[in-house]
Every structure is written in structure tokens, then in C-alpha cells.
C-alpha positions in Angstrom: -0.9 128.4 6.3 -4.0 128.7 7.9 -5.4 125.0 7.9 -9.1 124.1 9.2 -9.1 120.8 11.4 -12.9 119.2 11.2 -12.6 116.7 14.2 -15.8 114.7 15.6 -14.9 115.1 19.2 -13.2 117.2 21.8 -9.4 116.1 20.7 -8.0 117.2 24.4 -6.8 115.7 26.9 -5.0 113.1 24.8 -6.9 110.1 25.9 -7.1 107.6 24.0 -5.7 106.4 20.6 -8.1 108.8 18.5 -8.0 112.0 20.7 -4.4 111.8 20.9 -3.8 111.3 16.9 -5.6 114.5 16.4 -4.0 116.8 18.9 -0.7 115.6 18.5 -0.9 116.4 14.9 -2.4 119.9 15.4 0.6 120.4 18.3 3.1 119.4 15.3 1.0 121.8 12.5 1.9 124.5 15.2 5.5 123.8 15.8 5.8 124.1 11.8 4.7 127.5 11.5 0.8 126.8 10.1 -2.8 128.2 12.3 -5.2 125.8 13.2 -8.6 126.5 14.3 -10.5 123.6 15.5 -14.0 122.9 14.6 -15.4 119.7 16.9 -18.6 118.9 18.7 -18.2 118.0 22.0 -20.5 116.2 25.3 -21.4 118.2 28.0 -22.0 114.8 30.6 -19.9 111.9 31.3 -15.8 111.3 31.5 -15.2 112.8 28.3 -16.9 116.3 28.8 -14.8 118.9 28.2 -13.6 121.7 31.4 -13.5 125.0 31.1 -9.6 124.3 31.8 -9.5 122.1 29.0 -10.6 124.7 26.2 -8.7 127.3 27.7 -5.8 124.6 27.3 -6.6 124.3 23.6 -6.8 128.3 23.1 -3.1 128.3 24.1 -2.2 126.3 20.8 -5.0 127.0 18.6 -5.5 130.2 16.1 -9.3 129.7 16.9 -12.0 127.4 17.8 -15.6 126.5 17.3 -17.0 124.2 19.9 -20.4 122.9 19.6 -22.4 120.4 21.9 -24.1 116.7 20.6 -27.7 117.4 20.5 -30.1 114.8 21.4 -33.2 114.0 21.9 -36.3 112.3 20.4 -36.8 113.9 17.5 -32.9 114.3 16.4 -32.6 110.5 17.2 -35.6 109.9 14.9 -34.4 112.5 12.1 -30.8 110.5 12.5 -32.4 107.5 12.0 -34.6 108.8 9.2 -31.5 110.2 7.2 -29.3 106.8 7.5 -30.1 106.1 3.6 -28.0 109.2 3.1 -25.9 109.5 6.4 -24.1 107.1 8.5 -25.2 107.6 12.2 -22.1 109.2 13.7 -22.1 111.4 10.5 -25.8 112.2 10.8 -25.0 113.3 14.4 -21.6 115.5 13.8 -24.2 118.0 11.4 -24.3 121.0 12.7 -28.4 122.2 13.1 -30.1 125.0 13.9 -27.8 128.5 15.0 -24.5 126.3 15.2 -24.5 125.8 11.1 -24.7 129.5 10.6 -22.3 130.8 13.4 -19.9 127.8 12.0 -19.4 128.9 8.8 -18.9 133.2 10.1 -16.1 132.1 12.2 -14.9 129.8 9.2 -14.8 132.8 7.4 -13.0 135.3 9.5 -10.4 132.5 10.0 -10.3 132.2 5.8 -8.7 129.1 5.7 -6.3 127.5 3.1 -6.6 123.7 3.8 -9.8 121.8 5.4 -8.2 118.8 7.3 -10.8 116.3 8.2 -10.1 113.8 10.7 -11.9 110.6 10.1 -15.7 110.6 8.4 -18.1 112.1 10.5 -17.6 115.4 10.5 -17.4 115.1 6.5 -20.4 117.2 5.8 -19.3 120.3 7.2 -15.8 119.8 6.2 -17.1 119.5 2.7 -18.9 122.2 2.8 -15.9 124.1 3.9 -14.0 123.3 1.3 -16.2 123.9 -1.5 -17.5 127.0 0.0 -13.9 128.4 0.0 -12.5 126.2 -2.6 -9.3 125.4 -0.6 -8.0 121.5 -0.8 -9.2 119.1 1.5 -7.7 116.2 2.8 -9.0 113.0 4.5 -7.1 111.1 7.7 -7.9 107.7 7.7 -7.9 106.2 11.3 -9.5 103.0 10.2 -11.1 100.8 7.4 -14.2 102.5 9.5 -16.4 99.9 8.5 -14.7 97.3 9.1 -13.8 98.6 12.6 -17.5 99.0 13.8 -18.0 95.6 12.6 -15.4 94.4 14.4 -16.6 96.3 17.8 -19.6 94.5 16.8 -18.2 91.3 17.3 -16.7 91.9 20.3 -19.0 93.7 22.7 -20.0 91.2 24.7 -23.5 92.8 25.3 -26.4 92.2 22.9 -27.6 95.9 23.2 -24.0 97.3 22.4 -23.3 95.2 19.4 -26.9 95.7 17.6 -25.5 99.7 18.7 -22.1 99.0 17.2 -24.0 97.4 13.9 -26.4 100.4 13.4 -23.1 102.7 13.5 -22.2 100.7 10.4 -24.9 101.0 8.4 -23.6 103.0 4.9 -20.4 103.5 6.7 -18.1 102.0 3.4 -20.4 103.9 0.6 -19.5 107.2 2.6 -16.0 106.9 3.6 -15.7 105.7 0.0 -17.6 109.2 -1.4 -15.0 110.9 1.4 -12.0 109.8 -0.3 -13.4 110.4 -4.0 -13.8 113.8 -3.1 -10.5 114.8 -1.3 -7.7 116.0 -2.7 -5.0 113.5 -0.5 -5.8 110.2 2.0 -3.9 110.5 5.0 -4.0 106.7 6.3 -3.0 106.1 9.5 -1.8 102.5 9.1 -0.1 100.5 5.8 -2.2 98.0 6.0 -5.3 100.1 5.5 -3.5 102.1 2.1 -3.1 98.8 0.2 -6.8 97.8 0.8 -7.6 101.4 -0.1 -5.4 101.5 -3.1 -7.4 98.1 -4.1 -10.6 100.0 -3.6 -9.0 102.4 -6.5 -7.8 105.2 -3.5 -5.0 106.6 -5.8 -4.1 110.0 -4.2 -3.3 108.6 -0.9 0.0 108.0 1.5 0.7 106.7 4.9 0.7 109.6 8.0 1.6 107.6 11.1 0.8 108.6 14.1 3.1 110.9 16.9 3.6 109.4 20.1 3.4 111.9 22.9 7.5 111.6 23.3 7.6 113.2 19.9 6.0 116.7 21.5 7.2 116.1 24.8 10.3 115.1 27.0 10.2 111.4 29.0 9.0 111.9 32.3 11.2 112.5 36.0 8.9 110.2 37.8 7.9 107.4 37.1 5.9 104.5 38.3 7.1 100.9 38.8 5.2 97.8 37.6 6.1 94.3 36.2 3.7 93.9 33.5 1.8 97.2 31.7 -1.2 97.3 29.5 -2.4 101.0 28.5 -5.9 101.5 27.2 -9.1 102.8 26.4 -11.4 100.4 28.7 -14.7 101.4 27.0 -13.8 99.6 23.8 -15.3 95.9 23.1 -11.6 95.1 22.0 -9.8 96.4 25.0 -11.5 95.1 27.5 -11.9 91.7 25.8 -8.0 91.8 25.4 -7.6 92.8 29.4 -9.8 89.9 30.0 -7.8 87.2 28.1 -4.5 88.9 29.9 -6.4 88.5 33.2 -8.2 85.2 32.5 -5.5 83.2 30.3 -2.3 84.3 30.4 -1.8 85.9 34.3 -2.4 82.1 35.8 0.2 80.9 33.4 2.8 83.4 34.1 1.7 82.7 38.4 2.9 78.6 37.5 6.0 79.7 37.1 6.0 83.2 39.3 3.7 83.8 41.3 5.0 87.2 42.7 4.5 88.7 39.4 1.7 91.5 39.1 -0.2 93.3 36.3 -0.9 97.0 36.2 -3.6 98.1 34.0 -3.9 102.2 33.4 -6.7 102.9 31.4 -9.7 105.6 31.0 -13.5 105.2 31.0 -14.0 101.7 32.5 -17.5 100.0 32.9 -18.8 99.3 36.0 -18.3 95.2 35.4 -14.7 95.6 34.0 -13.8 98.0 37.0 -14.9 96.2 39.9 -13.3 92.7 38.3 -10.0 95.0 38.1 -10.0 96.3 41.5 -11.0 93.1 43.2 -8.0 90.8 41.4 -5.7 90.3 44.1 -2.7 90.8 41.4 -3.5 93.2 39.7 -3.0 97.3 40.2 -5.5 99.5 38.3 -5.3 103.5 37.4 -7.7 105.0 36.0 -8.1 108.1 34.2 -4.7 109.2 34.6 -3.1 112.7 33.6 -0.3 111.2 31.3 0.4 107.1 30.8 4.3 108.4 30.7 5.2 107.8 34.2 3.6 104.5 34.1 5.3 103.8 30.4 8.9 104.5 31.5 8.6 102.3 35.1 7.2 99.1 33.6 9.7 95.7 32.9 7.2 94.7 30.7 4.6 96.4 28.1 2.2 94.3 26.7 -0.9 95.0 23.9 -3.1 91.7 24.5 -5.5 93.3 21.7 -6.2 91.2 19.1 -9.1 93.0 17.1 -9.3 96.3 15.6 -8.2 98.2 12.9 -6.0 101.0 11.9 -3.0 101.4 14.1 -3.1 100.9 17.7 -1.7 104.0 19.0 -0.2 102.5 22.7 2.2 100.6 20.4 4.3 103.9 19.7 3.9 105.3 23.0 5.5 101.6 24.1 8.6 102.2 21.2 9.7 105.4 22.8 10.3 103.9 25.6 13.4 101.3 26.1 11.2 98.5 28.1 10.4 95.4 25.6 7.5 95.0 24.3 5.0 92.0 24.0 2.0 91.9 21.5 -0.4 89.8 19.7 -0.1 90.0 16.0 -2.9 92.8 15.6 -0.7 94.9 17.2 2.2 95.6 15.0 -0.6 95.3 12.1 -0.2 98.4 9.8 3.3 99.4 11.1 6.5 98.6 9.4 8.4 95.7 9.4 11.0 96.8 11.6 8.6 97.8 14.0 7.6 94.3 13.9 11.0 93.0 14.8 11.3 95.5 17.5 8.5 93.2 19.4 7.8 90.1 20.8 4.6 88.5 18.8 2.7 85.8 20.1 -1.0 85.4 19.7 -2.1 82.1 22.0 -1.8 82.6 25.7 1.0 80.1 26.5 3.1 82.0 23.5 2.5 85.3 25.1 3.1 84.0 28.9 6.3 82.5 27.9 7.7 85.8 26.1 6.4 88.2 29.1 8.9 85.5 30.9 12.1 85.2 28.8 11.4 89.5 28.7 11.8 89.1 32.6 14.5 87.3 32.6 16.4 89.1 29.9 15.3 92.8 29.3 17.7 93.7 26.7 16.6 95.8 23.3 18.3 97.2 20.5 18.4 100.6 21.4 19.8 101.5 18.0 17.4 99.7 16.2 15.0 101.3 18.4 15.9 104.7 18.0 16.3 104.4 14.3 12.5 103.3 13.9 11.6 106.4 16.3 12.6 108.4 13.5 9.5 107.6 11.1 7.0 108.7 14.1 8.4 112.4 14.3 6.7 116.1 13.5 8.9 116.4 10.2 6.7 113.0 9.2 3.5 116.2 9.2 5.5 118.5 7.5 6.2 116.1 4.6 2.3 115.1 4.3 2.0 118.6 3.5 4.1 119.0 1.0 2.8 115.6 -0.9 -0.6 117.7 -1.1 1.3 120.7 -2.5 3.2 118.9 -5.4 0.4 117.0 -5.8 -1.9 120.7 -6.2 0.7 121.9 -8.5 0.9 118.7 -11.2 -2.9 119.3 -11.5 -3.0 122.8 -11.0 -5.2 122.6 -8.4 -3.6 124.0 -5.3 -4.6 126.4 -3.0 -3.7 129.5 -1.5 -0.5 128.5 0.5 -0.2 125.0 -0.9 0.1 125.4 -4.4 0.9 128.3 -7.7 -2.7 128.3 -8.7 -5.8 130.3 -8.0 -7.4 127.6 -5.4 -10.0 126.5 -8.0 -11.3 123.1 -6.9 
């Protein structure tokens, strides 16, 4: 099948949960024998700006690609602000403009897609247009209850400017994502908890599609980096920043009362100036930023921790931890949206005292039930992506609206 994936940002290198979720699924689709075209916007500046080598690596996997630059300028910003009655900020930001619009449609026409896969709400306008123009099914990938996620990030942000920006980005989002879900032929939700929320909102054609950990697609690293306690996460997100600071300020002192020699290793992407300085200055913290792969660190840790208490969807770091044999200590948010048998494999504690106690206990007794962990891992394999596509096909056959290559009908939407 030929699948058009629409994403709001460049997913390669797959650093950070959202990017990794998109890229790993693309790799899974190609392994299942499908051809994938990726349409995405990208930034030309900053730590996440793709290089020519990044594009070359993507093109080794993709059958086709259309990449367009994020447009900036006062006039563009004014148009986005004025258009927020119709489109949320990030959706307006992702709208193709000028020559990009026609060039993108021509590239899509040449690819001849049989299904549109919309990853998150922001590229919704181009995905809608492609599905309608070629009369093919639209699958919407829900990464979060997006309006709740933006609200919580605003509340967790330490700066007034950032709180205003996060809240502005959330204007109109609930209405927009609900509209996309109702239009979609199927919704593939990242989280079991979020899935139940959307069902309560009246979304019926929806199923759980967990993200894929990197180890579902690659082998374990031959080289590892040893550590006592390890946190992995994007360090530009307010919830991760708050979690790391709680870990250092509230939990680490309690650990040092019992074991003053213990160190915390932080592996993260895109740290802001103040946080970077804090981590580099702390004598008990070992920090590694923007590493090519977190796997050598994950497999070298004695205990893996997730101190994040704010969020939505599923935290992909938890699935990466699952693929190791090390004990996992997390706050309740870390296991939210995941199956109960996954949560049973983790030590869950929400207070600093409980978190520190769990870490010390697991350092003393690091044994895990590898058989149970192996059974849970099977839920997060490449086959899950194929099962989702088959579900779309079967729903299309029942309604008589399946697109070419998916069901048996003419593909009328």
C-alpha cells in the first residue's frame, strides 16, 4: 500500500517522544512492505534543524518526501493570529503557502497515495485536502489529548512568557482535534487512558496503537555507559524540566543521606541555558546532551527513573526503559495510559520520600521478572502497526468505503 504520512515536524533523527513515534512507525510500515511518502515542515535554524545527512538518511527509508520550511515574519504571524478563529496557532503554522501548496499536491499526485496517515492535528489541513482530493481513507494518529497537554505544559512552565505562549497555542485546539477525529475513517490513539476520554466524547472508530520503542527495530548496543541512576528526556519541555529539578532538589538529597556516593545521570536533548548550567554545575550529576542514541545509556544504568508528573498521551521513555533488564522507578504519570501489566513491572511512587526509598531498594535488589517483561514487550512490536491497518481495512469493508489497496470498494469517502 502507498501511505502518505503528514507530520508537523521533521521526525529524523528520532530524538524526543513525538519524533521517535513518527519515525519508528514509518520504519515499521516499510518493514511491513508498504511504500511511504512523508510530508512535513521543518525549521532551518536551531538544534532540531535537519542536516543534508538527515534528509539523505530519511530518503533511504522513504519512497517519496516533500519537505517545506517553516515560514516566519511579521505578516505571517499576523495572519496566524487573525486566523485563530478558524485554525489553532500550530495548525495555521503548518499550512502550506505560496508555491509550497501546489508543489506539495503535485508531489502527492505523483506518489498516488492509497491512505493518508495524519500524525497529530497540526498538518490537518493538507491531510484533509489530500484525502478529499484522492478520495482515500484518513487515519488520525492522536498523540495526546492535545488541548489538555498544552494547558498542563503552560501550568508547568516557570516563565510568564512561556506560559502565555503555551496558552495561546491551546486556543481552539479542542474543537479542531475533535473535528479531525470525526472526519477520520479511524483514530489510532497512543494511550489507553486518552482512548477512553475520546470515546466518552463520542469518538467511536478508535483503537489503541502504542508507540514502538527503538529496540523493536534495532538490536541492543554492544557498548554501554554505566550509571547509578538514569533519567532520559527532552529538556526543552516544561514537564521534563520540572521533573528533573524535582529529582535533583527533592529526591537526590534524600538518597545522599543513605548513599552519599550515588550519582544521577541525565541524558537529554535541547536543554535551555539555565537548566544546562544547573546540571553541569551539580557535583552529583553527570549530563549528556543531544546524543545520537540513548540506548548505550539505558542499558548501562543500574536503575532507570521517570520523575515527570505532568503530561498526556504516553511517555515514550517508559517503553524504551521496558526493553532493558533494569528496574524502573516512576511517578504515576509515567504509567498513565499503559496496560496494567506494564505498570506492575514498575515501582510507582509520587512523593520524594517514596521515590528515594524505591530507588534505594532497587539498587540493593535489582532483580526483575524478565519473563513478565518479555510478555509485555510483545505488545510493542512492529506487528501492532499492521494490526491497525487491518482494522482500518475491516471497518472500510463493513461501511463499503475502503480505499484502494485497503478494502474492496471504489474508495469513495
